[in-house]
KEFILO-358647 format. One line per 4 residues: number of its first residue (from 1); for each residue x, y, z of C-alpha. Coordinates in pm, whole numbers, plus 32768, in hexadecimal, padded with zeros to 4 digits. Example, Ala and Ser with C-alpha at 12.3 -4.5 7.8 and 13.67 -1.06 7.14 Angstrom:
# residues 2
1 = 84CE 7E3E 830C; 8557 7F96 82CA .
END
This chain:
# residues 425
1 = 7FFF 8001 7FF0; 807E 8154 7FAC; 80A2 8256 80B6; 80B2 83BC 80A6 .
5 = 8212 843D 804A; 8285 82E9 8000; 83AE 82F2 7F04; 835B 81A6 7E75 .
9 = 83B4 81A7 7CED; 8447 82FE 7CE5; 85A0 823E 7CAB; 8507 8146 7BA3 .
13 = 852F 8192 7A35; 83DA 81CE 7993; 8358 80D8 78A6; 8345 81C3 778E .
17 = 84C1 81DC 77CE; 84F5 806C 77D5; 84A7 802E 7949; 83B0 7F18 79C4 .
21 = 8245 7F7D 79DA; 818F 7FEF 7B1C; 807F 7EFC 7AC8; 80E8 7DBD 7A51 .
25 = 7F76 7D17 7A72; 7E61 7D91 7980; 7D59 7E50 7A10; 7BFB 7DAF 7A3D .
29 = 7B3A 7DB5 78ED; 7A11 7E7F 7892; 78F6 7E26 7865; 78D6 7D1A 796D .
33 = 7824 7BFF 78FE; 77BA 7A99 7942; 76BA 798D 790B; 75AF 7A73 798F .
37 = 75B4 7B58 785C; 75B6 7A31 7763; 747A 79AD 780D; 73E4 7AF0 7815 .
41 = 741F 7B23 7695; 73DA 79AA 7659; 728A 79E5 7705; 7228 7B16 763D .
45 = 7292 7A3D 74F1; 71C5 792C 754D; 7085 7A20 7597; 7085 7A87 7430 .
49 = 705D 7BED 74A7; 71AB 7C94 744F; 7167 7DF5 73DE; 70CD 7F2A 7496 .
53 = 6F6C 7F09 7410; 6E6E 7F0B 748F; 6F19 800A 759B; 6F5E 7FC3 7694 .
57 = 6FB9 7E44 768F; 6FAA 7D7D 77D9; 7115 7D8C 7805; 712A 7F08 77B3 .
61 = 7009 7F53 788B; 70BB 7E9F 79B4; 7208 7F41 797D; 7136 8089 7973 .
65 = 70A8 804C 7AB9; 71DE 7FD4 7B5C; 72AD 80EE 7B02; 71DA 81F1 7B7F .
69 = 71CC 8143 7CB8; 7356 8138 7CB9; 7350 82B2 7C7E; 7252 82E0 7D7F .
73 = 7133 838E 7CAF; 70B3 840C 7B69; 701B 8335 7A4E; 712A 8285 7972 .
77 = 710E 8276 7802; 7224 818A 775F; 7287 820E 75F7; 7376 81B0 74EA .
81 = 74AC 8270 757C; 751D 837A 766A; 7523 8497 7561; 73B2 8465 74E4 .
85 = 7337 8484 7666; 73C8 85E2 7665; 731F 8644 752A; 71CC 85A0 758C .
89 = 71DF 8659 76E4; 71EA 879A 7627; 70C7 8745 7545; 6FF9 86C2 7668 .
93 = 702A 87F5 7720; 6FB8 88D4 75FD; 7110 8955 75C1; 7160 898C 7434 .
97 = 71A6 8A82 732E; 729B 8BB2 7398; 727E 8B3D 750D; 73C7 8B57 75CC .
101 = 744D 8A54 768E; 757A 8A72 7774; 7687 8971 7762; 77E2 895A 77F4 .
105 = 7921 8973 7729; 79BC 881A 779C; 78F4 86F0 773E; 78AE 85F3 7646 .
109 = 7823 86AB 74FD; 76C8 860E 7526; 7676 86F3 7643; 766F 882F 7549 .
113 = 7603 875A 741B; 74C5 86DB 74BC; 7419 8835 74E1; 7481 887F 7382 .
117 = 73AE 873A 7304; 7270 87C5 73A1; 72D0 8941 72F0; 734E 89E3 7440 .
121 = 7476 8A9A 744B; 75A4 8A1C 7539; 763D 8B38 75E6; 7798 8ACE 766D .
125 = 7810 8B31 77CC; 795D 8AF7 7881; 797E 89FD 799F; 79E4 89FD 7B1B .
129 = 7B5C 89AA 7B2F; 7B38 88E4 7C73; 7A41 87FF 7BD2; 7A46 8831 7A62 .
133 = 78DB 8835 7A5A; 7803 8957 79F3; 7835 8A9E 7AA8; 7712 8B25 7B3E .
137 = 776B 8C79 7B25; 77C1 8C6E 79B7; 7667 8BCE 798D; 75CC 8CF8 7A36 .
141 = 769A 8DF2 7960; 7620 8D39 7830; 74B4 8D51 785D; 73EB 8E2C 7761 .
145 = 7274 8E5D 7708; 72AA 8D2B 7624; 731B 8C3F 7723; 7249 8B15 7767 .
149 = 731A 8A07 77E9; 746F 89A8 78BA; 7519 8849 7873; 7606 8823 7996 .
153 = 76DE 86F8 7963; 776A 861F 7A81; 78B9 85DB 7A1D; 79B9 84BC 7A46 .
157 = 7993 8487 7BB3; 78F0 85DE 7C07; 7781 8667 7C15; 7744 87C4 7BA7 .
161 = 76CD 88B4 7CD1; 7563 885C 7CBB; 750B 893F 7DD4; 758C 8A73 7D1A .
165 = 7505 89F8 7BD0; 73A0 89B0 7C4C; 73A0 8B16 7CF6; 73EF 8BBC 7BA6 .
169 = 72F6 8AE7 7AC8; 71E9 8B2D 7BE2; 7224 8CA0 7BCF; 7223 8C9B 7A64 .
173 = 7117 8B9B 7A37; 7215 8ACD 7966; 71F6 8947 7926; 731C 8877 79B1 .
177 = 73A0 874A 78EF; 74BC 8686 79C1; 7597 85E5 78D8; 75CA 84B7 79A3 .
181 = 768D 83E5 78A8; 77B4 83B7 79AA; 770B 8383 7AF1; 75EF 8261 7AF0 .
185 = 759A 821E 7C80; 7633 8360 7CF4; 757F 8457 7DCC; 759F 85B3 7E3B .
189 = 7539 861B 7FAC; 747D 84BA 7FAB; 73C5 84FC 7E71; 73F9 843A 7D33 .
193 = 74C7 84BF 7C14; 73C3 8515 7AFD; 7294 854A 7C06; 7308 86AE 7C59 .
197 = 72B5 8769 7B1D; 7199 872D 7A2E; 7254 861A 7978; 7375 8538 79B7 .
201 = 7422 84AD 7876; 74E1 8378 7890; 75CD 82B9 7784; 75D7 8134 777D .
205 = 76F0 8144 767D; 77FB 801F 769A; 78EE 80D3 7761; 7803 8158 7854 .
209 = 77DD 80D0 79B2; 7683 804C 7978; 767E 7FC9 7801; 75B1 7F20 771A .
213 = 769F 7F4B 75F7; 75EA 806C 7581; 74B3 8122 761A; 7441 822C 76F4 .
217 = 7341 8276 7812; 7272 83CB 7844; 720A 8418 79A5; 70EE 84F2 799B .
221 = 706E 85C0 7ACB; 6EF9 85B4 7A91; 6E19 848A 79DC; 6D9C 8594 78DB .
225 = 6F13 85C7 7859; 6F46 8450 785F; 6E06 841E 7783; 6E94 8521 768C .
229 = 6FCE 8492 767D; 6F43 833D 765F; 6E87 83A7 7532; 6FA4 8461 748F .
233 = 706D 832C 749A; 6F61 823D 7419; 6F0B 82D8 72D3; 6E20 83D2 7366 .
237 = 6D13 82E7 740B; 6C47 836B 7509; 6C97 82F9 767B; 6B9F 83C2 772D .
241 = 6A5E 82E5 77C7; 697E 8365 76BD; 6A66 82FF 75AD; 6A49 844E 74E8 .
245 = 6B7F 851F 7530; 6C55 84E3 73F4; 6DA5 857F 73C5; 6E97 859D 729A .
249 = 6F72 8470 72F2; 708B 8395 7280; 70FC 8225 72D5; 71DC 8254 73E4 .
253 = 7189 8127 74AB; 7262 8048 7582; 7259 7EC6 7505; 7210 7DB6 75EC .
257 = 7369 7D29 75B6; 73FE 7E50 7652; 72FB 7E71 7759; 735D 7D22 77D7 .
261 = 74DF 7D66 77D9; 7475 7EBA 789A; 73B5 7DE2 79A0; 74E5 7D00 79E1 .
265 = 75BA 7E2D 7A01; 74CD 7EAB 7AF9; 750D 7D8B 7BCF; 7681 7DC1 7BEA .
269 = 7681 7F3E 7BF4; 7652 7F75 7D6B; 7789 7EA8 7DB9; 785D 7F41 7CAD .
273 = 7808 80AA 7D47; 7876 8035 7E91; 79AE 7FAE 7E06; 7A17 80E7 7D37 .
277 = 799A 81C5 7E57; 7A9D 8111 7F55; 7BB9 8139 7E4F; 7B55 8297 7E03 .
281 = 7B76 8306 7F79; 7CD1 826E 7F76; 7D3B 8318 7E3C; 7CD8 8460 7EBB .
285 = 7DC0 8431 7FED; 7F04 83AA 7F1F; 7EF8 8450 7DD8; 7F29 85B3 7E5C .
289 = 8087 852A 7ED7; 811A 8535 7D9A; 81B0 8696 7D53; 80F6 873E 7C2F .
293 = 7FB1 867C 7C59; 7E88 8736 7CC9; 7D40 8673 7D29; 7BED 86FB 7CE7 .
297 = 7B5F 86EE 7E41; 7A32 8619 7E86; 7914 86F8 7ED2; 7868 8655 8019 .
301 = 7712 86AB 7F7C; 773F 8592 7E91; 76C5 8491 7F9F; 76E6 835C 7EBD .
305 = 780F 8382 7DEF; 77E9 82A8 7CB9; 78C8 830B 7B95; 7929 82C2 7A2D .
309 = 7AA2 8330 7A23; 7B6E 83C3 7B3A; 7C0A 8517 7AD2; 7D2A 85D4 7B5D .
313 = 7DFF 86F4 7AE5; 7F7B 8713 7ABB; 8028 8852 7AC0; 811D 8841 798E .
317 = 8203 892B 7A19; 8219 8894 7B71; 8208 872A 7AF5; 82E8 8758 79C6 .
321 = 81F6 86D4 78C7; 80AE 8715 782C; 7F8F 864C 783B; 7FAE 859B 7706 .
325 = 8119 8542 7743; 80A5 84BA 7899; 7F97 83E8 780C; 8096 8350 7708 .
329 = 818A 8301 7808; 806F 825B 78EE; 8010 818D 77D6; 8167 80F8 77B5 .
333 = 8140 80AF 7943; 8005 7FD1 78FB; 7F15 80DF 797A; 7DF5 8139 7894 .
337 = 7DBA 82A1 787B; 7D45 83D7 7792; 7D62 8549 776C; 7BE6 8571 776B .
341 = 7B09 864E 7690; 7B68 8768 75B9; 7AEA 88CD 761E; 7991 88ED 7565 .
345 = 79F3 8A05 746E; 7B34 8943 7405; 7AA2 87FA 7406; 7AE1 873D 72D1 .
349 = 79AC 865F 72FD; 78BC 8793 7321; 78BB 8843 71C5; 7761 88CB 718F .
353 = 77F5 89EE 70C1; 7860 8902 6FAA; 76FF 888F 6F7F; 75B7 8913 6ED3 .
357 = 74ED 889D 700C; 73D1 898F 7042; 7450 8A37 719C; 75C8 8A9A 713B .
361 = 753A 8B00 6FF4; 7445 8BF7 7073; 7503 8C54 71BA; 7677 8C65 714C .
365 = 76CE 8D68 7263; 76AD 8C49 736B; 77AF 8B8D 72B7; 78D7 8C7C 7273 .
369 = 79B7 8B9E 734A; 7ADD 8C63 72ED; 7A6D 8D83 73BD; 7A23 8CC9 7501 .
373 = 7B07 8C8A 762C; 7ADC 8B9A 774D; 7C09 8BA4 77FF; 7BDE 8A90 7913 .
377 = 7B3E 899E 7807; 7C79 89EC 7720; 7D5E 89B1 7858; 7CBC 8868 78C2 .
381 = 7C97 87E6 7744; 7DEB 8870 76D7; 7EF3 884E 77EA; 7E5E 87BD 7929 .
385 = 7D48 86A0 7934; 7DA3 8531 795F; 7C96 843C 795F; 7CD7 82F1 79F5 .
389 = 7BEE 81BD 798D; 7B0D 813B 7A68; 7BA4 7FF0 7A68; 7CA5 806B 7B3E .
393 = 7BAB 8099 7C57; 7B3E 7F30 7C47; 7CA3 7EA4 7C80; 7C94 7F28 7DF9 .
397 = 7DA8 7FE5 7EA7; 7EB8 7F32 7DE1; 7E26 7FD0 7C93; 7E29 810B 7D22 .
401 = 7F8E 80E3 7D9D; 8038 8083 7C4B; 7F9A 81E8 7BD5; 804B 8294 7CF2 .
405 = 8197 81D8 7CB7; 817D 81F2 7B49; 812C 8383 7B6F; 8280 83AB 7C5E .
409 = 8356 82E6 7B6A; 82C3 83CB 7A4D; 82ED 850A 7B0C; 844F 84B2 7BA1 .
413 = 84AB 847E 7A33; 83EA 8589 797F; 8501 8631 78C6; 8577 84EE 781F .
417 = 8429 8485 77D1; 83F5 85DF 772F; 8521 85B1 7666; 84C1 845D 75F7 .
421 = 835F 84D0 7581; 83F5 85F2 74ED; 82F1 86BA 7448; 81E3 85BE 7469 .
425 = 8129 8687 756C .
END
């Protein structure tokens, strides 16, 4: 076990320079799977009811009920993925053409793309450097008469400041769609992620901590919003008791095969959350002992710390390497890591201005990215952020110790590694 200030590894040559790996064994695989998954899928195959029609099928309905119970409220509407969930939330709330939706500058491109699909305008704001989540002060400063919604993103191992976000939303009568792709099972002050705002959007994509390969689920605050969302994803079919409330919809239904895998994943999730949380608490104590490493402090209001990736910051001036160099050196040590997202206005996956889609065509002033500046998001995306794979945190304290030892070796030999990598960073 690593102890604070322990110099283990500092005299050993880093693996990127020919030394031994800090982590000799592979970390646990993801997704976890066993015969329960095989039997669940086989059961659906044998039933002959594979798809999503009629909606919801029995596996899908069971998953929706169980997921809402896990999060502690709302009505869950399973869907095809965790981007459609945010678009559907916009449409169910009546948000559309020319409405503004505030999104953070540091998140996956889907957070900004989804409002556009509903005809709304993403308004990008900066992040809090302590959490890398949306900055409530930046949200408030961005509100105009056209603002209709906020999409706070619970990022990595953090949750956005939902107390501040909800105060702002209530003061300005705004819809809040929590992007919860990273935090199924998490809670804020005892309330499940996705139940605090009007909607909670979750992804079940293959790398997420609750996965069905692909898929998503939208938690809706009220039954009325859930009926609208269900109609939109089921080709507009009515979901009201009288069967008369049609919508303009599409086929965004989850399949029974996906729902079966998601139900097995729900069986495992509480144990996985507890396992990761224990390792995260240990990482919070020991990672900060490495010179030039800054921990993003855990907010005590996040009362169930479920998470997707553990994110910390390196100070390139003090550590001696930037985050890209660090992640390359960590990979050589057998530690899976990543530099994270690009800042939204510089994101290679977010190119609305290159299309003829209606929103950027009609409102080009919202997409002049060359005039935008988000210093905190740029610092995180271009210099600081290191994302550790969740697999590390299912390997106990030994898994975290390997990260600490690797970082100490890398930091102690930073000039040599910089020279080895040359201009690669």
